[in-house]
C-alpha positions as CSV (number, residue, x, y, z in Angstrom):
1,M,-9.6,48.6,-4.9
2,Y,-10.7,45.2,-3.7
3,L,-7.7,43.3,-2.2
4,G,-9.2,41.2,0.6
5,C,-9.7,38.0,-1.4
6,I,-6.2,37.7,-2.7
7,P,-4.1,35.2,-0.7
8,A,-0.3,35.1,-0.5
9,K,-0.2,32.1,-2.8
10,F,-1.1,34.5,-5.7
11,P,2.2,36.4,-6.1
12,Q,1.6,36.7,-9.8
13,V,-1.8,38.3,-9.2
14,T,-0.6,40.9,-6.7
15,A,2.2,41.9,-9.0
16,A,-0.2,42.2,-11.9
17,I,-2.4,44.8,-10.0
18,D,0.2,47.5,-10.6
19,A,1.2,46.5,-14.1
20,P,-0.9,45.4,-17.1
21,A,-1.2,41.6,-17.3
22,T,0.6,39.9,-20.2
23,F,0.0,36.2,-21.0
24,V,2.9,34.3,-22.4
25,G,2.1,31.0,-24.0
26,R,4.2,28.1,-22.7
27,V,5.4,25.2,-24.8
28,K,4.6,22.0,-23.0
29,P,7.8,19.8,-22.8
30,V,7.8,16.6,-24.8
31,R,10.0,14.2,-22.8
32,V,11.7,11.9,-25.2
33,L,13.0,8.4,-24.5
34,I,15.5,7.3,-27.2
35,G,15.2,3.6,-28.0
36,L,18.3,1.9,-29.5
37,R,18.5,-1.7,-30.7
38,I,20.9,-3.8,-32.7
39,S,21.2,-7.5,-33.4
40,Y,25.0,-7.5,-33.7
41,L,27.5,-4.8,-32.5
42,T,29.5,-5.3,-35.7
43,D,26.7,-3.9,-37.9
44,E,28.2,-0.5,-38.6
45,S,25.4,0.7,-40.9
46,T,22.9,0.9,-38.0
47,S,25.4,0.9,-35.0
48,L,24.1,2.1,-31.6
49,E,26.4,5.2,-31.9
50,R,25.0,6.1,-35.3
51,Q,21.4,5.7,-34.0
52,L,22.1,7.8,-30.9
53,F,23.8,10.6,-32.9
54,D,20.9,10.9,-35.4
55,A,18.3,10.7,-32.6
56,R,19.9,13.5,-30.6
57,K,20.1,15.7,-33.7
58,Y,16.4,15.0,-34.4
59,I,15.5,16.1,-30.9
60,A,17.7,19.2,-31.1
61,D,16.0,20.2,-34.3
62,R,12.6,20.1,-32.4
63,A,13.8,21.9,-29.2
64,H,11.5,24.8,-30.2
65,L,8.6,22.4,-29.9
66,G,9.6,21.5,-26.3
67,W,11.4,18.2,-27.2
68,V,13.9,17.2,-24.5
69,E,15.8,13.9,-24.0
70,V,15.1,12.2,-20.7
71,G,16.9,8.8,-21.2
72,V,18.3,6.2,-23.5
73,A,17.2,2.5,-23.7
74,R,20.2,0.7,-25.2
75,D,19.6,-3.0,-26.1
76,A,22.4,-4.8,-28.0
77,H,22.4,-8.4,-29.3
78,V,18.6,-8.4,-29.3
79,S,16.4,-9.7,-32.1
80,A,13.2,-7.7,-32.6
81,T,11.5,-10.8,-34.1
82,K,12.3,-12.8,-30.9
83,Q,11.8,-10.1,-28.2
84,S,9.1,-7.5,-28.0
85,P,10.1,-4.1,-26.6
86,M,8.6,-5.1,-23.2
87,E,10.8,-8.1,-23.0
88,R,14.1,-6.3,-23.6
89,A,16.4,-5.5,-20.7
90,E,16.6,-1.7,-20.9
91,M,13.5,-0.8,-23.0
92,G,11.4,-3.2,-21.0
93,H,12.5,-1.5,-17.7
94,W,11.6,1.9,-19.0
95,I,8.2,0.7,-20.3
96,T,7.1,-1.2,-17.2
97,E,8.7,0.8,-14.4
98,K,9.5,4.4,-15.6
99,A,6.5,5.1,-17.9
100,P,5.6,8.4,-16.0
101,D,9.0,9.8,-16.9
102,F,8.6,10.1,-20.7
103,D,5.9,11.0,-23.3
104,L,7.4,9.8,-26.5
105,I,9.6,6.9,-27.7
106,L,12.0,7.9,-30.5
107,F,13.7,5.2,-32.6
108,W,16.1,5.4,-35.5
109,K,13.8,3.3,-37.8
110,L,10.7,1.3,-37.1
111,D,12.5,-2.1,-37.5
112,R,15.0,-1.0,-34.8
113,F,12.0,-0.8,-32.4
114,I,9.6,-3.5,-33.6
115,R,9.3,-6.2,-36.4
116,K,6.0,-7.9,-35.6
117,V,2.5,-6.5,-36.1
118,M,1.2,-8.1,-32.9
119,D,4.0,-6.5,-30.9
120,M,3.1,-3.1,-32.4
121,Q,-0.5,-3.6,-31.5
122,D,0.5,-4.4,-28.0
123,M,2.5,-1.2,-27.8
124,L,-0.3,0.9,-29.2
125,R,-2.7,-0.5,-26.5
126,W,0.0,0.2,-23.9
127,A,0.4,3.7,-25.1
128,E,-3.3,4.4,-24.8
129,D,-3.4,2.9,-21.3
130,H,-0.5,5.1,-20.2
131,G,-1.5,8.6,-20.8
132,G,-1.4,8.5,-24.7
133,K,2.3,8.0,-25.2
134,S,3.6,8.6,-28.7
135,F,6.2,7.1,-31.1
136,A,8.4,8.7,-33.7
137,S,11.0,7.5,-36.3
138,V,14.1,9.5,-37.0
139,T,14.5,8.3,-40.6
140,E,10.8,7.9,-41.6
141,P,9.1,11.3,-41.7
142,I,5.8,9.7,-42.8
143,F,5.6,7.9,-39.5
144,D,3.3,10.2,-37.7
145,M,1.8,9.6,-34.3
146,T,-0.1,12.9,-34.1
147,G,-2.6,12.7,-36.8
148,P,-6.0,10.9,-36.8
149,F,-4.7,8.0,-38.9
150,R,-1.7,7.2,-36.7
151,H,-2.8,3.7,-35.9
152,V,-3.3,2.9,-39.6
153,I,0.2,4.2,-40.5
154,I,1.8,2.4,-37.6
155,A,0.1,-0.9,-38.4
156,L,1.2,-0.5,-42.1
157,F,4.8,0.1,-41.2
158,S,4.9,-2.7,-38.6
159,A,3.3,-5.1,-41.2
160,L,6.0,-4.2,-43.7
161,A,8.8,-4.7,-41.1
162,E,7.4,-8.1,-40.2
163,M,7.1,-9.0,-43.9
164,E,10.8,-8.1,-44.4
165,A,11.8,-10.1,-41.4
166,N,9.9,-13.1,-42.7
167,N,11.3,-12.8,-46.2
168,T,14.8,-12.8,-44.8
169,S,14.1,-15.9,-42.7
170,M,12.5,-17.6,-45.7
171,R,15.5,-16.8,-47.9
172,V,17.9,-18.3,-45.4
173,S,15.7,-21.4,-44.8
174,S,15.2,-21.9,-48.5
175,F,19.0,-21.9,-49.1
176,R,19.6,-24.3,-46.3
177,E,16.8,-26.6,-47.4
178,S,18.1,-26.7,-51.0
179,N,21.5,-27.8,-49.7
180,R,20.2,-30.1,-46.9
181,E,20.7,-33.4,-48.6
182,K,23.8,-32.4,-50.6
183,T,27.4,-33.2,-49.7
184,R,28.4,-29.6,-50.0
185,W,28.8,-27.4,-46.9
186,A,25.8,-25.1,-46.3
187,G,27.7,-22.6,-44.2
188,G,28.6,-21.9,-40.6
189,M,31.4,-23.1,-38.4
190,P,32.3,-26.8,-38.8
191,V,33.1,-29.1,-35.9
192,Y,36.6,-29.1,-34.5
193,G,38.8,-31.4,-36.7
194,Y,37.4,-30.1,-40.0
195,E,37.9,-27.0,-42.2
196,V,36.0,-25.5,-45.2
197,Y,37.5,-25.4,-48.7
198,K,36.2,-24.3,-52.1
199,G,35.8,-27.1,-54.6
200,E,36.3,-27.0,-58.4
201,D,32.6,-26.2,-58.9
202,G,32.9,-23.1,-56.6
203,A,30.9,-24.7,-53.8
204,A,32.1,-25.1,-50.2
205,Y,33.1,-28.5,-48.9
206,L,34.7,-30.0,-45.7
207,R,38.0,-31.7,-45.3
208,Q,40.0,-32.8,-42.3
209,N,42.3,-30.3,-40.6
210,P,45.5,-32.4,-40.0
211,H,46.6,-30.6,-36.8
212,Q,43.2,-30.6,-35.2
213,V,42.8,-34.3,-36.0
214,N,46.1,-35.1,-34.3
215,V,44.9,-33.2,-31.2
216,L,41.6,-35.1,-31.1
217,R,43.4,-38.5,-31.5
218,E,45.8,-37.5,-28.7
219,I,42.9,-36.6,-26.4
220,V,41.1,-39.9,-27.1
221,N,44.2,-42.0,-26.6
222,R,45.0,-40.3,-23.2
223,L,41.4,-41.0,-22.1
224,L,41.2,-44.6,-23.2
225,T,44.7,-45.8,-22.3
226,G,45.6,-43.7,-19.2
227,D,44.1,-42.6,-15.9
228,E,43.8,-38.9,-16.9
229,S,40.6,-37.1,-16.4
230,H,38.9,-34.7,-18.8
231,A,39.8,-31.8,-16.6
232,A,43.5,-32.7,-16.5
233,I,43.7,-33.0,-20.2
234,A,41.9,-29.7,-20.6
235,D,44.4,-28.0,-18.2
236,D,47.3,-29.4,-20.2
237,L,45.9,-28.2,-23.5
238,N,45.4,-24.7,-22.0
239,A,49.0,-24.7,-20.7
240,R,50.3,-25.6,-24.1
241,G,48.3,-22.7,-25.7
242,E,46.4,-25.1,-27.9
243,P,43.4,-23.1,-29.4
244,T,40.0,-24.4,-28.5
245,P,37.3,-25.1,-31.2
246,R,35.9,-21.6,-30.9
247,G,39.3,-20.0,-30.2
248,S,40.7,-21.3,-33.5
249,R,38.0,-19.3,-35.3
250,P,37.2,-16.3,-33.1
251,S,34.7,-13.7,-34.3
252,K,35.7,-10.1,-34.9
253,R,33.7,-9.1,-31.8
254,I,35.6,-11.6,-29.6
255,V,38.9,-10.5,-30.9
256,E,38.1,-6.8,-30.2
257,S,36.9,-7.6,-26.7
258,G,40.2,-9.4,-25.8
259,R,38.3,-12.5,-24.6
260,Q,40.1,-15.9,-24.7
261,Y,38.5,-19.3,-24.9
262,K,39.7,-22.1,-22.6
263,W,39.4,-25.9,-22.9
264,T,37.1,-27.4,-20.2
265,A,36.1,-30.9,-19.1
266,A,32.5,-30.3,-20.1
267,G,33.5,-28.9,-23.5
268,L,35.7,-32.0,-24.2
269,R,32.8,-34.4,-23.3
270,K,30.4,-32.5,-25.6
271,L,32.9,-32.4,-28.5
272,L,33.8,-36.1,-28.3
273,G,30.1,-37.0,-28.3
274,N,29.4,-35.1,-31.6
275,E,28.7,-37.5,-34.5
276,A,30.0,-34.8,-36.9
277,L,33.5,-36.2,-36.0
278,M,32.5,-39.2,-38.1
279,G,31.9,-37.0,-41.1
280,W,28.1,-37.0,-40.9
281,K,26.2,-33.9,-42.0
282,M,24.4,-32.5,-38.9
283,E,21.5,-30.2,-38.2
284,T,20.3,-28.4,-35.0
285,R,16.8,-29.3,-33.7
286,Q,14.9,-28.6,-30.6
287,V,14.7,-31.6,-28.3
288,A,11.1,-32.8,-28.0
289,G,9.5,-31.5,-24.8
290,K,12.5,-29.4,-23.9
291,K,13.6,-25.8,-24.3
292,Y,17.1,-26.5,-25.5
293,Y,18.6,-27.7,-28.9
294,E,20.9,-30.5,-29.9
295,T,22.5,-31.6,-33.1
296,F,21.4,-34.7,-35.0
297,P,22.6,-36.4,-38.2
298,I,20.5,-35.4,-41.3
299,I,18.6,-38.4,-42.6
300,T,17.6,-38.5,-46.3
301,G,14.3,-39.6,-47.7
302,E,15.8,-43.0,-48.2
303,G,16.7,-43.3,-44.6
304,Q,20.5,-42.7,-45.0
305,K,22.9,-40.4,-43.3
306,I,24.8,-38.0,-45.4
307,R,28.6,-38.1,-45.2
308,V,30.2,-34.8,-46.1
309,A,33.9,-35.6,-45.1
310,D,36.1,-38.5,-44.2
311,P,35.6,-39.8,-40.6
312,I,38.2,-39.0,-38.1
313,F,37.8,-42.3,-36.2
314,T,37.0,-45.8,-37.3
315,E,33.7,-47.3,-36.3
316,D,35.3,-49.5,-33.6
317,E,37.2,-46.5,-32.2
318,W,34.0,-44.4,-32.1
319,Q,32.0,-47.1,-30.3
320,A,34.8,-47.6,-27.8
321,L,34.9,-43.8,-27.2
322,Q,31.2,-43.5,-26.7
323,G,31.1,-46.4,-24.3
324,Y,33.8,-44.8,-22.2
325,L,32.0,-41.4,-22.1
326,K,28.8,-43.1,-21.1
327,D,30.4,-44.8,-18.1
328,R,32.2,-41.7,-17.0
329,T,29.7,-38.9,-17.5
330,F,27.4,-37.5,-14.9
331,H,24.1,-36.2,-16.3
332,V,23.4,-32.9,-14.7
333,S,20.1,-31.1,-15.4
334,S,16.9,-29.9,-13.8
335,P,14.0,-32.3,-14.0
336,T,11.8,-29.6,-15.4
337,N,14.5,-27.5,-16.9
338,I,13.3,-24.6,-14.7
339,T,14.9,-23.0,-11.7
340,P,12.3,-21.5,-9.3
341,F,12.8,-17.8,-8.6
342,L,16.0,-17.6,-10.7
343,E,16.2,-13.8,-10.7
344,V,15.1,-13.6,-7.0
345,I,17.2,-16.1,-5.1
346,R,20.9,-14.9,-5.2
347,C,24.2,-15.9,-3.7
348,G,24.9,-13.5,-0.8
349,Y,28.6,-13.4,-1.3
350,C,28.9,-12.6,-5.1
351,K,25.2,-11.6,-5.7
352,G,25.2,-14.1,-8.6
353,K,22.3,-16.4,-9.6
354,M,21.5,-19.6,-7.8
355,R,20.5,-22.4,-10.2
356,L,18.8,-25.7,-9.4
357,H,21.1,-28.6,-10.3
358,V,20.0,-32.2,-10.4
359,M,22.7,-34.9,-10.7
360,R,21.6,-38.3,-11.8
361,R,23.7,-41.4,-11.6
362,T,23.2,-45.1,-12.2
363,L,24.2,-47.1,-9.2
364,K,25.8,-50.6,-9.3
365,D,22.4,-52.2,-8.6
366,G,21.0,-50.5,-11.7
367,S,18.8,-48.0,-9.8
368,R,19.0,-44.3,-10.5
369,A,19.9,-41.8,-7.8
370,E,19.2,-38.1,-8.0
371,Y,20.9,-35.3,-6.0
372,A,19.2,-31.9,-6.2
373,K,20.6,-28.6,-4.8
374,F,20.5,-24.9,-5.4
375,R,24.1,-23.8,-6.3
376,C,25.8,-20.5,-7.1
377,V,26.7,-20.4,-10.7
378,N,28.5,-17.1,-11.0
379,P,31.5,-17.9,-13.3
380,R,35.1,-17.4,-12.1
381,L,38.6,-18.1,-13.5
382,V,40.7,-20.7,-11.7
383,D,44.1,-21.3,-13.2
384,G,42.9,-19.9,-16.5
385,R,39.9,-22.1,-16.6
386,T,36.2,-21.0,-16.1
387,K,34.4,-22.6,-13.2
388,N,30.8,-22.1,-12.1
389,G,30.3,-20.8,-8.6
390,C,32.1,-18.2,-6.5
391,E,34.8,-19.0,-4.0
392,E,32.3,-19.6,-1.3
393,Q,30.5,-22.3,-3.3
394,V,27.1,-21.7,-1.7
395,S,24.6,-24.6,-2.1
396,W,21.3,-25.4,-0.4
397,E,18.8,-28.3,-0.5
398,P,15.9,-27.0,-2.6
399,G,13.0,-27.8,-0.3
400,R,14.6,-26.1,2.7
401,L,15.7,-23.0,0.7
402,L,12.3,-22.4,-0.9
403,A,10.5,-22.9,2.4
404,T,12.8,-20.5,4.1
405,F,12.3,-17.9,1.4
406,E,8.5,-18.2,1.7
407,H,8.7,-18.0,5.5
408,H,10.8,-14.8,5.4
409,L,8.6,-13.1,2.8
410,M,5.3,-14.0,4.5
411,E,6.6,-12.9,7.9
412,E,7.4,-9.4,6.4
413,F,4.4,-9.0,4.0
414,G,2.0,-11.9,4.6
415,D,-0.6,-9.8,6.5
416,R,-0.5,-6.7,4.3
417,D,-3.1,-5.9,1.7
418,V,-2.3,-6.6,-1.9
419,E,-2.2,-3.4,-3.9
420,E,-2.6,-3.1,-7.6
421,R,-0.4,-0.5,-9.3
422,I,-2.4,1.8,-11.7
423,Y,-1.0,4.3,-14.2
424,V,-2.6,7.7,-13.9
425,A,-2.0,10.4,-16.5
426,G,-1.5,13.8,-14.8
427,E,-3.9,16.6,-15.5
428,D,-2.7,19.7,-17.4
429,T,-3.5,22.2,-14.7
430,E,-0.9,24.8,-15.8
431,G,-3.0,26.1,-18.6
432,R,-6.1,26.8,-16.5
433,M,-4.0,28.3,-13.7
434,S,-2.4,30.7,-16.2
435,E,-5.9,31.7,-17.4
436,I,-6.9,32.5,-13.8
437,E,-3.8,34.5,-13.3
438,E,-4.7,36.5,-16.3
439,L,-8.4,36.9,-15.5
440,V,-8.2,38.1,-11.9
441,P,-6.3,41.4,-12.7
442,H,-8.8,42.1,-15.5
443,L,-11.7,41.6,-13.1
444,M,-10.1,43.8,-10.4
445,A,-9.4,46.5,-13.0
446,D,-13.1,46.4,-14.0
447,M,-14.1,47.1,-10.4
448,E,-12.8,50.7,-10.5
449,P,-15.3,53.6,-10.7
450,G,-16.7,54.0,-14.2
451,R,-15.8,50.5,-15.3
452,R,-18.1,47.5,-15.8
453,Y,-18.1,46.4,-12.2
454,G,-17.6,49.9,-10.7
455,T,-21.0,50.2,-9.1
456,P,-21.7,48.7,-5.6
457,L,-24.2,46.3,-7.1
458,M,-21.9,44.9,-9.8
459,R,-18.9,45.0,-7.4
460,K,-20.5,42.1,-5.4
461,T,-20.8,40.1,-8.6
462,A,-17.1,40.6,-9.4
463,E,-16.0,39.8,-5.9
464,A,-18.0,36.5,-6.1
465,M,-16.3,35.7,-9.4
466,I,-12.9,36.4,-7.9
467,D,-13.7,34.2,-4.8
468,K,-14.6,31.4,-7.1
469,L,-11.5,31.7,-9.2
470,N,-9.4,31.9,-6.1
471,A,-10.9,28.7,-4.8
472,E,-10.4,27.0,-8.2
473,Y,-6.7,28.1,-8.3
474,A,-6.1,26.8,-4.8
475,E,-7.6,23.4,-5.7
476,L,-5.6,23.2,-9.0
477,S,-2.3,24.1,-7.3
478,G,-2.7,21.2,-4.9
479,K,-3.2,18.6,-7.6
480,P,-0.3,16.5,-8.9
481,T,0.4,17.5,-12.5
482,G,2.7,14.7,-13.8
483,D,2.0,11.2,-14.8
484,R,2.3,8.8,-11.9
485,W,1.7,5.4,-10.4
486,E,-1.1,5.0,-7.9
487,Y,-2.0,2.0,-5.7
488,R,-5.4,0.4,-5.1
489,S,-6.2,-2.4,-2.6
490,L,-7.6,-5.6,-4.0
491,G,-9.2,-6.7,-0.8
492,K,-6.9,-9.6,0.1
493,T,-3.6,-10.2,1.9
494,W,-0.4,-11.3,0.3
495,R,-0.6,-14.6,2.2
496,E,-4.0,-15.3,0.6
497,L,-2.6,-14.4,-2.9
498,W,0.5,-16.5,-2.4
499,E,-1.6,-19.6,-1.5
500,T,-3.9,-19.3,-4.6
501,T,-1.4,-18.2,-7.3
502,E,0.6,-20.5,-9.6
503,L,4.4,-20.6,-9.3
504,P,5.3,-18.9,-12.6
505,D,3.0,-16.0,-11.7
506,L,4.6,-15.6,-8.3
507,E,8.0,-15.6,-9.8
508,A,7.0,-12.9,-12.3
509,L,5.5,-10.9,-9.4
510,M,8.7,-11.0,-7.3
511,R,10.9,-10.1,-10.3
512,R,8.7,-7.1,-11.2
513,N,8.9,-5.8,-7.6
514,G,12.7,-6.2,-7.4
515,V,12.6,-8.7,-4.5
516,R,16.0,-10.3,-3.7
517,F,16.7,-13.2,-1.3
518,Y,20.4,-13.4,-0.6
519,V,21.7,-16.8,0.6
520,Y,24.8,-17.3,2.7
521,T,26.3,-20.4,4.3
522,D,24.3,-20.1,7.5
523,E,22.0,-17.1,7.1
524,F,19.7,-15.2,4.7
525,E,19.0,-11.6,3.8
526,L,15.7,-10.5,2.3
527,H,15.6,-7.3,0.3
528,I,12.2,-5.9,-0.6
529,P,10.8,-2.5,-1.6
530,E,8.7,-0.5,0.8
531,R,5.5,-1.8,-0.9
532,L,4.8,-4.8,-3.2
533,K,2.4,-4.2,-6.1
534,I,0.6,-6.3,-8.6
């Protein structure tokens, strides 16, 4: 019997010489990532626990098909209409960094995963580019990613989900618009000093809350007639146990968490500047050219404000209060409302974020002065009051800090080649290797006298075939079988890329790579992975 061409790496083959070969079909594992999402933790009908329980049962029912759970992406307080799966904290990390670790994303219902057609189309393209990933729904059996019409079915479901989200938004907007210029209360939490009551017509209206009005008048009198600061008054209110505006109407979630609200100097300034204290009906609008929102009085078509309750202050008292606040308030903000490398540059002591703060103040000669600095903003409690910044209070001048970060990064990576990270779907070599393991014993059996390859002439043919299969098996056994990331040089250094790339793209690049620059009082610490990738 011919044995010379069988290497030690063929243990299955040598064992099969003495026993008839039996081929057992293997079920290829389907590695399932469970995706959970909810807008509010108090939504019991689709709670994260309910979704997870149903998803795991769904996987267990398909264990005979090779389904196995490999992870859970849990995203709470996330709106699917505002954040695509790639932008969510946990799901986004799995999609962008751990794609080789799973084959299928399982969600409780499509609208738990996605609510916009464009987002679904983006996910379909991503799935095709990453080894043909699949999607499945626990509660929607018709949602099938295995058939030839899967893209049509997915597009239809995502269109319906987006339509429902739009309809909900339209119903809310329509209700608010119909009540916009009426004196009734449209809903939500009124400003401190007022409370909601039901009128004779069954509609909601506002009236003054006597206790809160007395607290407001006390605060204003102490500011205007004494030398007390906002912070001192806030400390006194906290010591007395006086509920804050939010603390007087805590949500169920806040009560269950045990969190307590505290009066702060900034909170007092913001409250006392709110025109709703004069009984005007307000609405929230985005500030032109900015990314934040502010409240403004609603103006009717006739150019009049709408008064929905009696004012807490007289007009003279209001003007005096606003003049006082204007003279005493620092305007703190970033000139562009953007902090460079927000997720990258961190406080070395508490590992919290460093934000760019710009203080502006009008000097006695009428000129404006600006004071910019990076400052640690990790919150901490001091005498029951929340303050920004850890105990070390790290702060740095922006130009010096950014230049130092660039110097350290370029010193470490500047002369290395830029590599692009590419997703490579692993080849299914196990099936072919199983075939070879089955074929070789049959060929060897056929080389015995009286069999097909039993003559000297035909034996050479069989030996050549076995040599070829042997070489193929050795080649297949050396190939990586799983999905993986591979890296390809782009023909330029990181220094060249850094000098030609816009700041937002550089920031995104550093975040994706997990770069961290820890800042201390008099030193720095750069944390980077072994390789940076595009």
